[in-house]
N, C-alpha and C positions, 0 to 999 in steps of 0.2 A: 353517565360515564360510558355506558355501552355505545351511545350515539357518538360521543367524543372519540372513543377508541376506534369505532368503525370508520368514521369519515376522516379523522386526522390520519389514521393509518392508511386509508385507501389512496388518498391523493399523493402521498409520498412513497407508497409501497414500491412503485415501479423504480423510482430513483434510488430508494434505499436498497432495493435488490441489486441494482447496478453497483452502488457504492460498496455493499457488502461483498458481492462476488469478486469484484476487481481488487478490493482490499484483501480478501482471502488469498487470491492468486499472488498479490504483492508480497505475501509472507515469504514466498520463494522466488522473489524477483531475480536474485543472483543465479540460481540454477536455470531459470527460464532464459535469462540473458546469455548464459553459458551455452545453452542448446541453440540459441539463435545466432551464435558465432561458431559454426562448425569448423571453419578453417583454424580458428584459434584453439578450439578444443583438440583438434587433431595435432596441432603443433605442440600443445602441452603434453599430449600423450607420447609424442616422439621423444620428449625429454624426461618423461616420468621415471625411467629406469636409471637415469644418471644420479650420481651421488649428490647429496645436498651440498650447497655452497658452504665453504668454511666460514666460521664466525669472523666478522670484520675485526681486525686488530689495529687498523690505522684510522680510527674514527677522528682523532685530533687533526690528522693531515687532511682528511676529507672536509672537515669544517673550515679549515684554512683555505682550501681550494674554492669552496663555495663563497666564503667571504670575499676572496679576491675577485671572483666573477661578479658578485653583486656590487662591489665598489667600482668596478670598471663599467658595468652595463646599466646599473640602476642606482647611482650614488644618491639621488634625491628622494628615493622611496622612503616613506616614514617608518616602514616595518620590513625587516628581512626575516624570512622563515626558512630554515634549513632542515632537511630530513637526511641525516648523514648515512642512515642504514635503512633503505627502503626494502621492506620484505615483500615477497620472498626472493626477489632477484638481487638483493643486496646492493641496489643502485643508490645514486646520490641525486637529490632533487632540491630545487630552490624555489621559493614563492615570495611574492611581494605585492604590496598594494599599488594598483595602477593609479595614475594621477586623476583619471576620470571616474574612479571607483571600480571595485571588483578586484579579483586576484589575477596576477600574472604568474606564470610558472615556466620552469625549464628543467629538463633532465640533463645532468652533467656527467661527463666521463669521470669516474672515481679515481682514475690514474692521472689525468691531466687537468681536470676542471673545465674542459671545453664543453660547450653546449652540444648536445646530441640532437640533430634534426631528424624528426620522425617523418618519413615519407610513407603514407599508406600504400600497402601493396594493392595492385590492381585486382588480385584475386580475393582480397579480404573484404567481406561484405560489411557495409556500414548499417547499423541497426539501432533502433531505440531500445531494443531488448525488453527485459521484464520491467524496466522503469516506466513503460507505458501504463501498466496497471497501477503503479504507484501514483503517477500524475493524474490519471483519471479518478482514482479513489478519493483524492483530497481536493482536486480543483477542476475535474471534468475536462481537462485540457483547455480551460477558459481563464487561466491566470487568476487575477484578483476577483473577478466576478464569480468565477467558479468556486473559489474558497468561501465566499459569502453564501452562495446557494447551498453548498454542502453544510455550512454552519447552521443555517436556518433549518435545513432538513433534519440535521442531527438534533436540534432543539425540539422539533416536532416529534421526533422519534422518542425522546424522553417522555414527552406528554403521552404518547401512545403506549409506552411501556408501563407507566404508572397507572393510567386508566385501565389498561389491560389486566394488571394485577388486581385492581379493585373490582373489575367486572367479573372476572373468573374466580368466584368464591371457592370453588372446589378445584383450583388449578393444580394443586399437588396430588389430589386424588385422581384427577383426570390424566395426570402424567402416566399413571400405571394402567390406563384404560385405552384400548384401541379396538375399534369394531370395524373390520375391513368390509368393503363392498356394501357400505351403508349410505352412500351418497354424502349428503351434507354432514351427517354424523361422523363419517370417516375423515373428512377434511378438517372438521373441528378437532377431532382427536389428534390428528397429525399436527395441526397448528399448535395445540396445547402442549403436546409432547416435546417438540423441538423448542418451543418457547421456554418451558421450564428448564429443559436441559441446558440451554445456553443463556438463561436470564442473567446470572451474575456477570458473565462475560459481556453481554450486550450493554448492561449498565456501565460497566468499566470502560468498554471501548468507546461508547458514545461520550461519556463524561471526559475521559482523557483526550479524546479528539478535540473537544471544545477547549480544554485547558491548553492544548498545544498552540492554539492561536488566540489565547486569551487577551493579549494586548491589542489585537486587532478587533475582536468581537466586543470587548469592553474597554474602549480607549480612554474613557474619562479619567481614571486615576493617573494614567501616564501623562495625559494632557495637563492636568492640574499640577502634578509634581514638577514637570519640566516646562512650565508655562513660559519662562523667560528665555529658553534656548532657541537659537535660530532654526534648528531642525529638531523637533521634539522627539521623533522616533529614533534618530541617530544618537541623541543625548542619552536616551534610555538604554539603547543597546550598548553604547560605549561603557556606561557604568555597569551594566549587567555583565558584559563579556570581558571588560578590561579594568576591573576594580583595582585601584591603586596605580594606574598607569601615570607616570610623571609627565609634566609639561616640559617641552624642550627649553633649554637654558640659553641657547644661542652661542654657547662657548664650545669651541672645537676640542675634540679629544680622540686620540687614536683608539681603534677597537683592539682590546687586549686578546690574548689567547683564551679561547672559551672551553677547551677540553677540561681544564681544572675545575671549572664550574659544573661541567657535566658530571664529573666524578663526585663532587660534593652533593649534587642533586640526587644521584643514584643512592647515596647513603641516606639521604633525608627522606626519600619517598619509597624506597624499596622496590623500584622498578627500573628496567633498562630504559635509557633515554631514547625517545622516538623523534622529538622535534625540538629545535633550538630557535626561539623567537627573540629577535633583537629589536627593541623599540628605540627610535631616534638614533640610528647608527651614526657615529661620528660626532655626537653631541655629548657634552659632559654629563647630561642627565640620562645617559643610556641605561636601559634596564634589559637584562636577559632573563628569559623564563625558559626553564627546561621541563618538557612534558614527557611522561612515561608511556610505555606500551600497556594496553589492557590485554593480558593473555586470556585465552579461551577459558581456562580453569577459573580465573577470577570472576568472569561474567556469569559463571554458573553458581557462584556463591553470593552475589549481590545484585540488586536491581539497578542501582545507579551506575551509569556508564562513564562517569568522570574518571579521568586518569589522575595519577599523581602529578604535582607541579611544584617547582621551587623557583623563586625569582631572586635576582641579585642586582644590587646597584653597583655598576662596574666602576664608578669613580672611587668608591670606598671598599668594594668587595663584600659588603654586608649583605647577609641574607635578609630580605625584606618581606618575604611571604613564602609560606609552604602550605601545600594542600595534599593531604594523603589521598590515596585512591578511594573513590567512592564518596568523597566529601565535596563541598561546594564552597566557592569563594564568597558568595554574596549571602550566606546564612541559610536559615531554614527554608525560606521561601524559594530560593534558587534550587536547593536540594529537592524540595517537594516537586517543583516543576520538572526537574531532570528525571525524577522517578516516574512521574506521570507520563512523560514523553517516552521513556523506555518501556513502560507498561504497554503503551499503545503500539509500539513498533516491535515488540517481542525482542528487545535488545539484550536479553539475558536468558539463561537456562539452556543455551545451546540448541541442538537439533530436536531433542524431545519436546522442548517448549514450543518450537516453531510448529511441529506437527499438532500439538494440542491447540494452538491458535488456529491452525488450518481447519481442524475438525470442528472447533467451536464456531469459526467463521462460516463454514458450510451449514451448520445447524441454524445460525442466524439468518443466512441467506434463504434456507428452506422455510423459516418462519415467515419471512417477507412474502415469499412466493405463495405459500399455502394460504396466507391471509388474503392476498389479492384474489386467489381462485375461490376461496370460501365466500367472499362477497358475492361473486356471480352465482355460485351454487345456491346460496340463500335467496337471492333475488328471483331465481327461476321457480322457487317453490311457491311464490305468491305473485299476484298481479299488483305491482306497485305503481304509483303515479307521482313519484317525488318530483318529476320534472315536467308534469303536465302532458301535453300532447306529444312532446318530443322525447318522452321517457324511453320508448324502444330504441330510438336512435342513440341516446346517451349510453344505454347499456350495451348497444352494439359497439360503440366506440370503446367503452371500457373493456369489452371482450377482446377487441383487436389489440389494445394496449397491453392487456395481460399476456397474450401470445408473444407479441414483439418484445416486451420487456423481460420476459422469462426465457422462453425458448429462443427467441431471436437474439438476445444478448449472448446466450451460450454459443450460438452459431457464430456470432461476430468474434467472440474470444478465440475459438479454435480457428476461425478464418484468419485471424491475425497471425497465427503461427504458420498457416499455409502461405500467407502472403510473404512471410520471411523467406520461404523457399522458392516461391514462384516469381517474385519481382527480380528483374535482372540485377546482377551484382554491381555492375558499373554505372547504373543510372544515377543521375544527380539527385541530391536531397532524398536519398533512399529512405532514411528513417521517417521522413514526412509521408512518403508514399505508404509505408506500413500502417501508419495511423489513419491515413485516408481510407485504406482498404478496410480497416476495422469499422469506421463509421459508415462506409459505403455498404458493407455487407449488412450492418444493422438496419440501415434505411431500407434496403431491399426486403428484409424480413418484415419490416413494418408494412410495406406496400403489399407483400404477399398475404399478411394476416388480414388486411383490409379487403383484399380481393377474393379470398377463399372463405368458405363456410368455416365456422369456428373449429369444429372437430377436425375437419380436414387440415386446417392450418396447424393445429397442435401436432397431429400425426406426422405431417410432412416435415415440419421444422425439427421435431425431435428425431425423426429418421435421418434427416440431413446432418444434424449434430452428431448422431451416432456414427454415421458413415465417415464424416471428416475426422472424428477422433480415432476410430479403428484403423483408418487408412493413413494416419499420420506417420507411423513407422515406415510404411511402404513409400510414402512421398520422400522421406528422408533418404532412403536407400537410392531411389531413382535420381534424386537431385544432388546428393553429395557422395554416394557410394559407401556411406557409413551405415552400419546396422546396429540394432539394439544388442544383438549377440556380441558384436565387436566391442561395443561400449562397455558391456559387463565384463568382457574378457580383459580389457585393459584397466578396469577399475574406475571408469568414468560414470559414477552413479548419478551425477547431476544430470547428464544427458539422458541416461537410461531411465532415471526417475521421471523425467518429463513425459517420455513416451509411455511408460508403464501407467502413469496416472491418467494419461489421455485414453488408454485402452479401458481402464476402469470406468471413466466417465462415459466412454462410448457404449459400454455394456449397460450402464444405467440408462443412458438415452434410448437405447434399443428397447429395453424393458418398458420404459415409459411410453414409447410410441406404440408398442404392442398392447399394453394395458388400455391406453386411450382408444385405440382402434376397436378393442373388444368391448369397451364399456358403452352400453346403449345410452343415447341422449333421450330427452323428452320426446323428440320427434320419432325416435326409433321405437319407443315403447308402445305396445298396443293399448288402445283405449279400453278402460275397464267397462265391462258390461253393466248395464243398469240393473240393480237388484232392489228388492223392496227396502232393504236396510239403507242402501245408498240413496234411493229416492226420498225416503223419509228424512234422512240427514240433510240432504240438499234443500228440501222444503223448509226444514227448521232453520237452516242458515239464512235462506232468503227472507223468511218471516222476521227473524231477528234483525237483519239488515234494514228491512223496510221500517220496522218499528223504531230503530235508532234514527233513521233519516227523518221520520215524521216528528 
């Protein structure tokens, strides 16, 4: 089990460190995205003192305007979806299924129903925002292949977790033991401490991550159940997401007024109506489903993120389905999957839960990093020959990967935020350039780690990380004219929180660089003088070795 834990953990520790770190940052993808659009943030601040918009009183008229738009512009779409009261701007939006697949959308004028054409401002920077960390976390920016790599890595992580618990018989006792400045012992104590601290979280986050893509990772049940369907995955998703959807009859029928159904639905589910979804518009088999809003207070009380829903057959006016908030249409399995997904994405509990996920994610990230470093520290204590004559070269490569995967990735993450401020606003495909900057900086850190001595590489990359973090607020002032003081003064805690967190990480990086610089390596330590005791011990060791070989 020790062997399994060591080697299964080592080869995925670098990738798991990246997945955990970016997943931890993804907890606050919205605030990061907010900071990466400073022009939008300043525009929001300019309107922050204005009185909130009054509650919409003409929802029925808005629905009629949207229906008229859809009938004129997209009469053959199989599904119309209307959001009559978009929060917080109280706008009106329409969505539909494109003939070639995917969603189409349009924002409408709530007074006239005319489509509003959005022309991006020349001064508004385009950015991938905090969603970069989300994409990297679950697919490494490699689409389907990336999802499978992350899935296999997560499965190996579960193996490493289980074998680690079995290996460390005194794991809970070791949690309360830390011996600083003891080399390998200190790294093992740190590894054990952060592992025990976040162990339940790590099991939960790994398992729920696999469940999230369960129909991809374990496709056989779906393939067997829908074997006769032309498109197996589509048939599965249609039944999962559109349970009870009727087939079109081919007989025409005018779309009736939908506001009375919205009022009935609000009574049935106890929520304000958010979306109106009309299946087979203009057909006698029309079905309308009314979906409610999940208020913040509701998501602090339950883990399931499903909203209330009520469906009606428009030919008869009969209520054919109702789902209360927090429930699921497709039974216990669907509800379980929804809860698992929400557990993974911290979709409940509000801001306190997000901070708990963030801290547990950092602990898990530290566990991956300390495990990778511990491997090298242990190997330095003995002369191993696991890889024959190339063993020194293999360990040199592992040392380079340790530096690049841990310190180098940290530099790449903060470099991504710097790229947001330094890349020209008007450049084409600007979000792609931000992502390229992230990978470019990471590659440079790998090259640097391979070209420099290991200790120097650690010190220099940690120092660079600290400098970039601590200077991020200065960069923001120079590039946008906005400061952290101004952000706090206007109540923009999302932007201020990003910069304050960067400062904290910068201080930690500076401390790490200083401690690494002060810690002597094996080459720095003076050789021990030969004593009679040492000579006797060495002779006994050589004698035992020779006897064993003979």
